[in-house]
C-alpha positions as CSV (number, residue, x, y, z in Angstrom):
1,M,37.0,39.0,-14.9
2,K,39.4,36.0,-13.8
3,T,38.8,32.5,-15.2
4,T,38.6,29.7,-12.9
5,F,39.3,26.1,-13.9
6,D,37.1,23.5,-12.1
7,L,39.2,20.2,-12.5
8,S,36.8,18.2,-10.0
9,P,33.2,18.4,-11.0
10,R,30.6,18.5,-8.4
11,W,28.4,15.5,-8.6
12,S,25.0,14.9,-6.8
13,T,21.9,12.8,-6.8
14,A,18.5,13.6,-5.7
15,W,15.1,12.0,-5.8
16,S,12.6,13.3,-8.2
17,G,9.3,11.3,-7.8
18,A,10.4,7.7,-8.9
19,D,13.5,8.8,-10.3
20,I,17.0,9.5,-9.1
21,V,18.3,12.3,-10.8
22,V,22.2,12.6,-11.4
23,R,23.6,16.0,-11.8
24,R,27.1,17.1,-12.5
25,N,27.8,20.9,-11.7
26,S,24.1,21.3,-11.3
27,S,23.2,20.1,-15.0
28,E,21.2,16.9,-15.1
29,V,23.3,14.2,-16.9
30,D,21.3,11.2,-16.2
31,R,17.9,9.8,-14.6
32,L,17.1,6.4,-13.3
33,H,13.6,5.2,-12.9
34,T,13.9,3.3,-9.5
35,P,11.3,0.5,-10.4
36,D,13.4,-0.5,-13.2
37,I,16.4,-1.3,-10.9
38,R,17.0,-5.0,-10.6
39,R,19.9,-5.1,-8.2
40,I,22.4,-2.5,-6.5
41,V,26.1,-3.8,-5.6
42,F,27.9,-1.7,-3.3
43,V,31.6,-2.4,-3.6
44,Q,33.5,-1.6,-0.4
45,A,36.9,-2.2,0.9
46,A,37.2,-5.0,3.6
47,D,37.8,-2.8,6.5
48,A,35.0,0.0,5.5
49,Q,33.1,0.9,8.5
50,G,30.4,3.3,7.4
51,A,27.5,2.7,4.9
52,A,28.6,6.0,2.9
53,D,32.1,4.4,2.3
54,P,31.6,2.4,-0.9
55,S,34.2,2.5,-3.7
56,F,31.5,2.7,-6.1
57,A,27.9,1.3,-6.7
58,L,26.9,-0.7,-9.6
59,V,23.2,-0.5,-10.6
60,E,21.8,-3.3,-12.6
61,L,19.1,-2.6,-15.1
62,E,17.3,-4.7,-17.8
63,A,19.7,-4.0,-20.5
64,E,22.5,-2.3,-18.8
65,F,24.5,-1.4,-15.7
66,V,25.2,2.2,-14.3
67,V,28.5,2.8,-12.5
68,F,28.2,5.3,-9.5
69,P,31.6,6.6,-8.2
70,T,31.6,7.6,-4.4
71,E,31.4,11.3,-5.1
72,T,27.8,11.0,-6.9
73,G,26.3,10.5,-3.3
74,F,24.3,7.6,-4.7
75,A,25.0,5.5,-1.4
76,G,23.2,8.1,0.5
77,R,20.0,7.9,-1.6
78,V,19.8,4.1,-0.8
79,H,20.9,3.9,2.7
80,F,19.3,7.1,4.3
81,E,16.3,7.9,2.2
82,R,13.1,5.9,1.5
83,Q,14.4,3.1,3.3
84,A,11.0,1.2,3.4
85,F,11.2,1.3,-0.6
86,W,14.6,-0.2,-0.7
87,A,13.8,-2.8,2.0
88,A,10.5,-3.9,0.1
89,K,12.5,-4.0,-3.2
90,A,15.3,-6.2,-1.4
91,C,18.0,-5.3,-4.0
92,T,20.9,-4.1,-2.1
93,Y,24.0,-6.5,-2.4
94,W,27.6,-6.0,-1.2
95,T,31.0,-7.2,-2.4
96,N,34.6,-6.4,-1.5
97,T,37.0,-4.2,-3.8
98,V,39.4,-7.3,-3.9
99,T,37.1,-9.3,-6.1
100,A,35.3,-6.5,-7.7
101,R,37.1,-5.1,-10.7
102,L,36.0,-3.0,-13.4
103,P,37.2,-2.8,-17.0
104,A,39.5,-0.1,-18.0
105,H,36.9,1.8,-20.0
106,C,34.8,2.2,-16.8
107,L,37.9,3.7,-14.9
108,R,39.3,7.3,-15.0
109,R,42.4,8.9,-13.9
110,R,42.2,10.4,-10.4
111,G,44.2,13.5,-9.0
112,F,47.7,14.3,-10.0
113,L,48.9,10.7,-9.5
114,L,48.0,9.5,-13.0
115,A,48.7,6.1,-12.1
116,Q,45.6,5.9,-9.6
117,R,42.3,5.2,-11.2
118,G,38.8,5.2,-9.9
119,P,35.5,4.4,-11.2
120,R,33.8,6.8,-13.8
121,F,30.1,7.4,-14.0
122,G,28.4,6.1,-16.7
123,R,26.1,3.3,-18.3
124,V,27.6,0.3,-19.5
125,P,26.0,-2.5,-21.8
126,R,25.3,-5.7,-20.0
127,A,27.6,-7.5,-22.6
128,D,30.4,-5.6,-21.2
129,L,29.9,-6.6,-17.5
130,D,27.8,-9.6,-17.1
131,A,30.6,-12.2,-17.3
132,L,33.0,-10.1,-14.8
133,V,30.0,-9.5,-12.3
134,D,29.1,-13.0,-12.1
135,Q,32.6,-13.7,-10.8
136,W,32.2,-11.4,-8.0
137,L,31.7,-12.7,-4.5
138,I,28.3,-10.9,-3.8
139,E,26.3,-11.2,-0.3
140,G,22.8,-10.1,0.1
141,P,20.3,-8.8,-0.4
142,C,20.6,-7.1,2.8
143,S,20.4,-3.5,4.2
144,W,23.3,-1.7,5.6
145,D,22.3,-2.5,9.2
146,E,21.5,-6.1,8.5
147,R,25.2,-6.4,6.8
148,R,26.8,-4.6,10.0
149,W,25.1,-7.2,12.2
150,Q,26.0,-10.2,10.1
151,R,29.7,-8.9,10.2
152,F,29.5,-8.4,14.0
153,E,28.2,-11.8,14.4
154,R,31.0,-13.3,12.2
155,S,33.6,-11.4,14.3
156,V,32.5,-12.8,17.6
157,P,34.5,-15.9,18.9
158,F,32.9,-19.0,18.6
159,A,29.9,-17.5,16.6
160,H,29.7,-20.5,14.5
161,I,28.9,-22.9,17.2
162,D,25.3,-23.7,17.7
163,T,24.6,-23.2,21.3
164,R,21.2,-24.9,21.0
165,R,22.8,-28.3,20.7
166,D,22.9,-30.7,23.7
167,T,26.4,-30.2,25.1
168,T,26.2,-32.7,28.1
169,P,28.8,-35.2,28.0
170,S,28.0,-38.5,26.5
171,R,29.2,-41.7,28.2
172,L,32.0,-43.2,26.1
173,Q,31.4,-47.0,25.3
174,E,34.6,-49.1,25.3
175,P,35.2,-51.1,22.2
176,Q,34.1,-54.7,22.4
177,Q,36.9,-57.2,22.8
178,R,37.0,-60.1,20.3
């Protein structure tokens, strides 16, 4: 029998009651009780177009953070499943990859280019990330659809102008002569 080496583990997430179960190569490695989630921050490139395009997700719990790389499929659990639950919880936030950096111990080497590093799945104590996350430019809470519309409205020329204002020309008065 030939031995094969699997250098890239297969990650997945799935709902199990009120929990999100994280699996690596079909073995359960973690479980999040969703009512304990305080905030989810999706970190995306500025030009990302789809809801499933985050670089990573950071889940904030009471005592710690959980880092979810893209390959775990966590974004799909939030954007496409149990949407009413997430909308009622109003805990989904967004930020840009430019401002959102993770410390080195939260990263792993990716692929054959050893210089390239990506987020690694894991739980991180609040003390390690609190100050860093406070520096991120975070927008929300809003769903992907709400964020998409906000981005669209900001991209429209003259979107910042209030069209409800009275725009009739007013008569200029000449300054009084002394």
